N, C-alpha and C positions, 0 to 999 in steps of 0.2 A: 671446617672448610675442606672441600675435597682437593685432591691433588690437581685436578684440572682447573679449579678455581684459583688455587695458589699460583699455578703456572700463568694463568691469565693476568693476575695482579702483577706478577713479576715482569711479564711482557709489557704491561702498561707502564710500569715504573721505569723500565729500560728505555721505552720510547720518550718518556718525559725527560729522563736524564740526558739522553742523546740530543734532544732538542734544545734544552736549556743550559747544559754544561758550558758550551762555548760562550754564552752570554755571561754566565757567572764568572768564567775565567777572564773575560774582557773587563768586567767590573772589578775584579780583584787586582788585575794588572793596573788599572786606572788608579785605584786606591794606593797601591804601592808606589806608583810614580808620584802621586800627590805627597805622600809621606816623605819620599826622598827629596822632592823639591823643597818642602818645608824645613827639612834638616839642613839643606844647603843654604837656605836663606837666613839662617840664624847667625 
C-alpha cells in the first residue's frame, strides 16, 4: 500500500471515529448508569 493510500485510509478511519465516538460514549455512559442503579437496588 502506498503512503497516499495509507493516508487515505487513516483519514477515513478518523472520520468514522469522529462521527461515532460520541454515540459510543453515550452508550457506555448509559451502561455505567444502569450498572450503578442495579448496585444500589440490591
